[in-house]
Backbone bond lengths (Angstrom), bond angles and torsions (degrees), N, CA, C in turn:
res aa  C-N    CA-C-N  psi(-1)  N-CA   C-N-CA  omega(-1)  CA-C   N-CA-C  phi
1 M - - - 1.458 - - 1.520 109.22 -
2 L 1.309 118.07 136.94 1.449 122.18 -179.52 1.521 110.95 -88.80
3 T 1.339 115.32 150.69 1.461 119.73 169.13 1.524 108.23 -75.85
4 R 1.327 116.45 167.13 1.462 119.65 179.92 1.522 111.24 -59.11
5 K 1.330 118.07 -45.70 1.462 120.56 -177.34 1.529 111.35 -67.31
6 Q 1.322 117.93 -38.18 1.461 119.79 174.95 1.521 110.41 -60.80
7 Y 1.311 115.88 -44.51 1.461 122.01 178.89 1.526 110.95 -60.83
8 E 1.347 116.74 -48.18 1.463 120.60 -179.59 1.527 110.77 -61.04
9 L 1.335 116.71 -41.55 1.455 120.00 -179.58 1.528 111.29 -66.70
10 L 1.327 116.94 -41.93 1.464 120.46 179.70 1.518 111.07 -61.69
11 I 1.328 117.10 -45.01 1.458 121.06 179.76 1.525 110.34 -64.00
12 F 1.337 117.35 -41.18 1.458 120.82 179.19 1.529 111.30 -63.31
13 I 1.330 116.41 -45.33 1.467 120.23 -179.68 1.524 110.66 -61.45
14 E 1.344 116.37 -45.21 1.463 119.95 -178.63 1.523 110.94 -62.15
15 K 1.339 117.27 -43.40 1.467 120.39 179.75 1.529 110.73 -67.14
16 Y 1.334 116.92 -41.23 1.465 121.10 -179.36 1.524 110.49 -62.65
17 L 1.334 115.78 -44.31 1.468 119.75 177.91 1.524 111.28 -62.26
18 G 1.328 116.04 -40.00 1.459 119.61 179.30 1.516 112.56 -65.62
19 D 1.340 116.61 -34.71 1.469 120.83 -177.70 1.521 112.80 -81.62
20 T 1.348 117.53 -33.87 1.465 120.42 -170.09 1.521 114.59 -120.58
21 S 1.336 117.29 -17.71 1.479 123.62 -176.44 1.530 112.95 68.37
22 I 1.325 118.17 11.29 1.464 122.10 172.59 1.522 108.44 -129.46
23 S 1.321 116.44 160.73 1.453 120.85 -179.44 1.527 110.53 -79.99
24 P 1.321 117.69 148.37 1.466 119.88 176.85 1.513 111.39 -70.99
25 S 1.320 115.98 155.94 1.464 121.23 175.10 1.528 109.51 -79.40
26 F 1.325 115.87 166.20 1.460 119.82 176.51 1.524 110.52 -59.87
27 D 1.330 116.93 -40.44 1.468 119.82 -179.92 1.521 111.12 -62.97
28 E 1.313 117.15 -39.57 1.469 120.70 178.93 1.521 110.88 -67.81
29 M 1.317 117.12 -38.53 1.464 120.37 177.86 1.524 111.01 -67.36
30 M 1.346 116.58 -41.17 1.464 120.15 177.18 1.518 111.12 -58.70
31 L 1.330 115.86 -44.90 1.462 120.55 -178.81 1.523 111.29 -66.57
32 A 1.328 116.82 -40.08 1.461 121.24 -175.26 1.516 112.88 -65.35
33 I 1.329 117.14 -38.97 1.473 118.92 -175.69 1.531 112.33 -112.22
34 H 1.342 115.09 14.66 1.467 121.64 170.37 1.532 113.59 62.39
35 L 1.325 115.41 49.19 1.458 121.02 172.51 1.527 109.21 -114.01
36 K 1.340 116.12 157.85 1.456 119.78 -172.01 1.521 114.16 -110.90
37 S 1.336 118.02 -2.39 1.463 119.02 -177.89 1.519 111.03 -136.09
38 K 1.327 115.16 144.58 1.458 120.75 177.51 1.522 111.24 -68.66
39 S 1.330 116.39 -28.26 1.467 119.03 178.81 1.527 111.03 -64.45
40 S 1.338 116.86 -33.96 1.466 120.11 177.30 1.531 110.91 -66.12
41 I 1.332 115.86 -41.80 1.460 119.96 176.41 1.518 110.14 -63.05
42 H 1.324 116.42 -42.24 1.469 120.57 -180.00 1.531 110.57 -58.87
43 R 1.329 116.66 -44.35 1.472 119.88 -179.96 1.524 111.00 -63.37
44 L 1.330 117.20 -39.42 1.460 120.02 178.49 1.529 111.20 -65.27
45 L 1.313 116.56 -41.84 1.467 120.77 178.77 1.526 111.27 -63.18
46 V 1.334 115.82 -41.83 1.464 119.93 177.73 1.529 109.98 -60.55
47 G 1.340 116.15 -43.82 1.456 120.05 179.42 1.520 112.46 -62.56
48 L 1.329 117.03 -41.60 1.463 120.84 178.61 1.524 111.25 -66.37
49 E 1.331 115.77 -37.75 1.465 119.83 179.77 1.529 110.61 -69.27
50 E 1.326 117.03 -41.73 1.462 120.35 179.41 1.523 111.75 -62.97
51 R 1.331 117.14 -31.75 1.469 121.36 -179.55 1.528 112.31 -87.76
52 G 1.330 117.14 -0.25 1.453 120.54 174.36 1.511 115.80 83.94
53 F 1.341 117.57 17.37 1.459 119.95 -179.01 1.523 112.81 -89.53
54 I 1.306 117.31 -27.50 1.466 120.66 178.65 1.520 109.30 -135.69
55 R 1.323 115.49 165.37 1.458 121.78 171.06 1.523 107.63 -134.30
56 R 1.317 116.44 127.69 1.473 121.25 175.85 1.521 108.32 -99.88
57 L 1.307 115.93 124.47 1.451 120.80 -176.97 1.530 110.08 -80.30
58 P 1.331 118.06 127.31 1.461 120.61 -177.41 1.520 111.97 -67.46
59 Y 1.331 115.00 149.39 1.471 123.29 174.72 1.526 113.01 65.85
60 K 1.322 117.56 14.54 1.452 120.34 176.72 1.523 109.36 -128.94
61 A 1.319 115.11 125.90 1.466 118.88 179.14 1.524 109.99 -73.63
62 R 1.318 116.75 143.80 1.466 123.20 176.30 1.525 111.97 52.89
63 A 1.326 116.12 43.67 1.466 120.11 -179.06 1.521 109.18 -117.99
64 I 1.334 116.02 96.76 1.460 122.56 -179.78 1.520 108.06 -127.41
65 E 1.316 116.40 134.51 1.464 121.81 177.39 1.523 108.50 -118.69
66 V 1.325 116.89 129.28 1.463 121.11 176.10 1.516 107.98 -83.67
67 L 1.340 116.15 121.67 1.462 121.54 -176.71 1.510 112.60 -96.71
68 E 1.327 116.82 -37.55 1.461 122.04 -174.42 1.516 108.78 -112.77
69 K 1.349 117.36 113.12 1.455 120.64 -175.18 1.521 112.71 -108.55
70 Q 1.328 117.52 15.81 1.456 118.58 174.44 1.517 109.27 -67.64
71 M 1.330 115.99 149.01 1.448 120.48 176.57 1.524 108.58 -79.12
72 L 1.315 116.84 119.58 1.461 121.32 -175.94 1.513 110.31 -114.92
73 V 1.310 115.61 145.59 1.444 120.94 178.91 1.518 109.08 -97.20
74 P 1.339 119.60 118.04 1.457 120.38 179.54 1.520 110.67 -66.08
75 S 1.325 116.06 143.10 1.457 120.00 -174.71 1.517 112.06 -59.76
76 S 1.323 118.37 -30.69 1.451 120.21 -173.86 1.521 114.03 -74.66
77 I 1.364 119.42 -7.91 1.454 118.05 177.92 1.526 111.64 -86.47
78 Y 1.327 117.18 -9.23 1.452 119.13 179.45 1.520 111.32 -76.60
79 N 1.296 115.28 149.76 1.455 119.84 168.44 1.520 107.77 -61.84
80 H 1.330 117.02 133.35 1.456 119.62 -173.66 1.528 113.76 -66.79
81 S 1.327 116.30 -10.26 1.470 118.09 175.51 1.520 111.19 -83.41
82 K 1.352 116.68 -6.97 1.456 120.28 -177.76 1.520 109.93 -97.29
83 N 1.316 115.37 160.02 1.456 121.57 173.81 1.524 108.85 -76.51
84 Y 1.323 118.16 121.08 1.451 122.01 -175.94 1.522 112.98 -62.70
85 T 1.323 116.73 -21.52 1.465 119.04 -177.64 1.528 112.13 -93.11
86 D 1.323 116.81 6.01 1.453 120.72 -175.02 1.526 109.93 -82.34
87 V 1.342 115.82 70.65 1.458 121.81 177.58 1.518 109.30 -124.25
88 I 1.327 115.64 157.50 1.459 121.87 -178.43 1.526 108.73 -128.64
89 T 1.325 115.92 140.15 1.456 121.72 177.74 1.527 109.15 -90.58
90 I 1.341 115.69 130.41 1.462 120.61 178.34 1.529 109.11 -129.56
91 P 1.340 118.23 157.37 1.471 120.38 179.52 1.523 111.73 -64.54
92 F 1.328 116.21 144.06 1.455 122.95 174.98 1.530 107.72 -117.19
93 Y 1.336 116.67 115.05 1.455 121.52 -172.12 1.524 114.08 -97.62
94 G 1.322 118.31 11.36 1.461 119.86 176.59 1.515 112.10 84.87
95 K 1.340 116.51 -148.72 1.458 121.60 -171.72 1.524 112.38 -89.74
96 I 1.330 113.77 144.60 1.455 120.83 170.77 1.522 106.74 -128.59
97 A 1.320 117.40 137.84 1.460 120.35 -179.63 1.517 109.80 -71.77
98 A 1.335 115.61 136.00 1.461 120.29 171.23 1.523 108.60 -107.92
99 G 1.305 117.61 20.09 1.443 122.84 177.94 1.514 109.71 -134.27
100 I 1.312 117.72 -65.90 1.461 123.44 177.99 1.524 107.78 -111.01
101 P 1.332 119.33 128.77 1.462 120.60 -179.18 1.525 112.41 -57.43
102 I 1.328 116.66 145.33 1.455 122.67 175.71 1.515 108.20 -122.55
103 E 1.320 116.05 169.80 1.460 119.72 177.86 1.519 109.98 -62.35
104 A 1.313 116.62 142.80 1.466 121.04 178.79 1.522 109.45 -62.56
105 L 1.328 115.07 139.78 1.458 120.54 -179.66 1.520 109.72 -104.23
106 N 1.326 116.57 134.43 1.461 121.07 -177.17 1.519 112.44 -130.33
107 D 1.326 117.74 27.00 1.457 122.01 -179.51 1.530 109.11 -78.36
108 N 1.332 116.88 115.17 1.461 121.26 -178.14 1.522 112.99 -96.94
109 S 1.317 117.53 9.72 1.462 119.79 -173.35 1.518 113.28 -80.29
110 N 1.339 118.41 -18.69 1.460 121.44 -178.57 1.520 110.61 -108.38
111 T 1.315 115.61 146.19 1.459 121.16 179.42 1.524 109.68 -137.25
112 I 1.324 116.12 162.65 1.461 122.09 170.43 1.525 108.12 -133.22
113 C 1.326 115.47 162.95 1.461 121.51 177.75 1.520 109.03 -108.89
114 V 1.319 116.42 132.36 1.463 121.30 179.00 1.524 109.27 -133.75
115 P 1.336 117.79 154.05 1.470 120.21 177.40 1.522 110.74 -61.44
116 S 1.314 116.21 137.77 1.465 119.47 -179.18 1.526 111.75 -63.53
117 T 1.348 117.13 -25.83 1.467 120.25 -179.86 1.519 112.31 -68.61
118 L 1.347 117.03 -16.25 1.459 120.52 178.60 1.524 112.30 -80.39
119 L 1.336 116.50 -19.13 1.457 120.98 -171.62 1.519 112.45 -96.42
120 K 1.322 114.33 156.66 1.457 121.49 174.83 1.522 108.56 -106.36
121 T 1.322 117.56 -171.40 1.465 119.91 176.00 1.524 109.61 -71.44
122 G 1.317 116.27 156.71 1.454 120.43 178.66 1.514 112.90 94.55
123 E 1.327 116.08 -167.63 1.462 122.64 -178.15 1.527 110.72 -90.48
124 H 1.344 114.60 153.54 1.456 120.63 179.75 1.523 110.25 -138.14
125 Y 1.320 115.65 158.24 1.459 121.40 170.73 1.525 108.58 -151.19
126 A 1.331 115.81 169.16 1.459 120.80 -177.14 1.518 110.54 -124.90
127 L 1.333 115.70 150.05 1.455 123.38 177.58 1.531 108.82 -138.99
128 T 1.313 116.65 149.99 1.459 121.05 172.62 1.523 108.88 -98.15
129 V 1.322 115.81 130.28 1.462 121.21 -178.36 1.521 109.91 -75.45
130 N 1.322 115.71 136.14 1.461 122.08 177.80 1.524 108.07 -127.92
131 G 1.319 117.11 97.63 1.460 120.02 -179.12 1.515 111.52 136.80
132 D 1.334 115.88 177.09 1.465 120.69 -173.03 1.522 113.91 -123.32
133 S 1.322 118.00 14.16 1.459 118.76 -172.89 1.528 113.60 -76.24
134 M 1.358 118.09 -7.82 1.470 119.62 -179.85 1.528 112.39 -116.30
135 I 1.326 117.23 21.29 1.475 119.66 -173.34 1.527 112.83 -66.81
136 E 1.322 118.30 -29.14 1.459 120.06 179.33 1.524 112.34 -75.24
137 A 1.326 116.87 -8.91 1.465 122.13 171.12 1.528 110.35 -98.41
138 G 1.332 117.05 8.26 1.465 121.09 179.11 1.511 114.02 79.90
139 I 1.329 117.31 20.48 1.466 122.02 -179.48 1.520 107.60 -113.92
140 F 1.350 116.22 116.95 1.458 120.73 -171.69 1.524 111.80 -115.00
141 D 1.318 114.72 161.23 1.453 121.60 176.54 1.527 109.55 -55.16
142 G 1.327 116.86 129.38 1.461 121.64 -179.47 1.512 114.82 94.38
143 D 1.338 118.04 -13.69 1.464 120.22 176.00 1.529 109.97 -65.68
144 T 1.311 115.78 151.27 1.462 121.20 173.12 1.521 108.19 -106.52
145 V 1.320 116.29 122.00 1.463 120.80 -178.25 1.524 109.77 -102.57
146 I 1.326 115.11 142.25 1.462 122.51 177.20 1.521 107.89 -100.94
147 I 1.329 115.55 125.45 1.463 121.77 -173.43 1.521 110.27 -115.69
148 N 1.330 115.76 129.16 1.463 122.63 172.23 1.532 107.93 -87.31
149 R 1.337 116.40 114.62 1.467 119.82 -175.12 1.531 110.40 -65.07
150 C 1.330 115.83 128.28 1.468 121.61 178.09 1.517 107.91 -161.93
151 N 1.322 116.16 165.50 1.461 119.70 177.27 1.518 112.79 -118.11
152 V 1.333 116.33 5.04 1.457 121.95 176.64 1.523 107.82 -137.67
153 A 1.322 117.65 137.29 1.461 121.73 178.02 1.523 108.98 -143.92
154 E 1.323 115.82 151.61 1.457 120.63 179.12 1.520 110.65 -72.64
155 S 1.314 115.58 151.54 1.456 120.66 174.79 1.525 109.22 -59.32
156 G 1.324 116.60 132.88 1.465 121.26 -177.18 1.507 113.53 100.76
157 S 1.340 117.34 -12.81 1.467 121.12 178.27 1.526 110.46 -74.45
158 I 1.332 115.85 149.96 1.463 120.97 171.31 1.518 107.04 -90.33
159 V 1.321 116.37 124.08 1.457 120.83 -170.91 1.530 111.38 -132.46
160 V 1.326 114.21 161.73 1.456 120.96 163.04 1.523 105.83 -90.04
161 A 1.327 116.04 118.00 1.465 121.36 -178.36 1.516 109.56 -112.42
162 L 1.306 116.10 132.92 1.459 122.04 176.56 1.526 107.75 -100.72
163 I 1.331 115.97 120.26 1.458 122.27 -176.48 1.517 109.52 -102.25
164 D 1.324 115.92 125.39 1.468 122.12 177.99 1.529 112.16 53.19
165 E 1.319 116.27 31.88 1.466 122.58 176.10 1.532 113.16 59.69
166 S 1.323 118.45 19.96 1.462 118.99 -176.43 1.519 114.63 -141.46
167 E 1.331 117.99 -20.22 1.462 120.67 -176.22 1.521 110.25 -126.61
168 A 1.335 115.52 134.32 1.459 120.28 179.98 1.520 110.30 -114.20
169 T 1.319 115.98 145.02 1.456 120.40 178.03 1.525 109.46 -151.24
170 L 1.335 115.92 155.24 1.466 122.46 177.29 1.521 108.08 -104.53
171 K 1.330 116.72 114.28 1.460 121.09 -176.53 1.528 110.15 -149.85
172 R 1.339 115.10 167.04 1.462 119.92 172.53 1.523 108.93 -82.92
173 L 1.318 115.50 133.22 1.462 122.20 -175.63 1.528 110.58 -93.82
174 R 1.346 115.75 131.56 1.467 121.45 173.59 1.527 108.65 -131.59
175 Y 1.336 115.76 139.00 1.466 120.90 175.22 1.526 109.70 -106.04
176 N 1.344 116.55 150.30 1.459 118.24 167.59 1.530 108.00 -78.45
177 I 1.318 117.26 -177.54 1.468 120.79 -171.26 1.529 112.57 -59.67
178 N 1.315 117.81 -45.30 1.466 120.24 -176.93 1.525 112.86 -100.98
179 K 1.347 116.89 9.93 1.471 124.13 177.76 1.527 113.34 62.59
180 S 1.338 116.74 23.10 1.461 118.94 177.43 1.530 111.67 -77.66
181 S 1.327 116.30 -19.94 1.462 120.58 176.70 1.528 109.73 -136.75
182 I 1.327 113.86 158.33 1.456 121.64 -177.04 1.524 109.00 -126.60
183 V 1.324 115.78 137.24 1.457 121.61 174.48 1.526 108.42 -106.23
184 L 1.330 116.15 127.03 1.462 121.80 172.40 1.521 106.26 -101.73
185 E 1.324 114.73 111.60 1.461 121.79 -165.63 1.527 110.92 -108.94
186 P 1.333 118.18 121.90 1.464 119.77 175.40 1.532 110.62 -76.23
187 A 1.319 115.64 168.38 1.465 120.98 174.50 1.530 108.03 -119.30
188 N 1.314 114.46 56.72 1.455 122.53 178.84 1.522 106.66 -159.86
189 K 1.335 115.97 123.80 1.467 119.94 -174.39 1.523 112.68 -64.13
190 K 1.325 117.87 -13.57 1.470 120.34 178.62 1.526 112.12 -72.46
191 Y 1.337 116.88 -18.43 1.461 120.80 -174.34 1.519 110.65 -114.77
192 Q 1.319 115.54 149.91 1.459 121.76 179.51 1.532 110.37 -99.82
193 P 1.335 117.34 147.09 1.472 119.67 172.82 1.522 110.39 -61.66
194 R 1.319 115.19 152.64 1.467 121.08 177.00 1.523 108.32 -117.23
195 I 1.327 115.85 135.60 1.466 121.86 -176.53 1.526 109.31 -112.54
196 F 1.336 115.15 132.67 1.466 121.08 -179.32 1.523 109.66 -133.46
197 Q 1.307 116.22 152.32 1.454 119.99 167.15 1.530 108.46 -64.08
198 S 1.308 116.41 143.33 1.467 120.80 -172.52 1.518 113.16 -55.46
199 E 1.331 116.93 -36.46 1.462 118.95 -176.86 1.531 112.68 -69.64
200 R 1.328 118.07 -12.01 1.461 120.56 -179.99 1.536 112.69 -87.83
201 V 1.317 116.85 -11.17 1.473 120.68 -174.50 1.523 109.66 -121.44
202 R 1.332 114.81 131.06 1.462 120.13 177.01 1.522 108.55 -124.64
203 V 1.326 116.27 123.58 1.470 120.90 177.75 1.525 109.24 -71.50
204 Q 1.329 116.60 130.77 1.463 121.64 178.94 1.520 113.31 -110.79
205 G 1.315 116.84 -6.13 1.458 118.98 178.79 1.517 111.01 165.47
206 R 1.329 114.32 163.70 1.464 121.48 -177.79 1.519 110.11 -119.90
207 L 1.322 116.64 136.82 1.459 121.64 179.15 1.522 111.09 -65.22
208 I 1.358 116.93 128.52 1.458 119.43 177.04 1.531 112.37 -125.84
209 G 1.335 117.07 -12.65 1.460 118.17 -177.93 1.514 111.21 -165.79
210 L 1.324 114.67 171.38 1.460 121.05 -175.16 1.524 108.45 -148.63
211 I 1.331 115.63 140.17 1.462 121.68 175.39 1.517 107.64 -120.44
212 R 1.332 116.17 131.08 1.468 120.47 -179.15 1.520 109.27 -132.69
213 Y 1.345 114.79 137.02 1.469 121.08 175.27 1.512 109.44 -99.01
214 Y 1.331 116.46 144.30 1.457 121.88 177.33 1.522 108.88 -117.77
């Protein structure tokens, strides 16, 4: 389990590498996670390397490689009355459009760890939101949503809907009176609801939680 500062540093390094393709300097890392000494950064890097999350290449300045990209919950975010090790691994299926539907993703090779208190009964999986159509529901581009797998959801629920067995999208579900048609409703005035015959839409899960990095 990572400490909060280890977690913050790992996330910063991964984002910095993704944005620039080079490793951040010690000064940049100090500024990012609000530390005042390079020795503190050094200790955090050593801890991350010992746990297998990063690799520092010898004889090269600013050369850090992120090895472990699972989403980890730092121990310090738990309520201290809880067991810090009480986490569960669930499948992570990558990105899902929250604006334009994309093909359903079924890659089971990646996982993330989430607190067990966030989950309900049954199976769960995670997706990263790609798009802005749910921002008025507090769901933003880059957020990771936790989905409770199910094939039935109440009207008004935010669900993962599979359209024509080929496209998946995250939207609010609405039924007409006799459930002969389904409305997939965005939460952004820029987008229009989409209406489908019920047999064209299959619910794949219901939103139960969200993880966001700052």
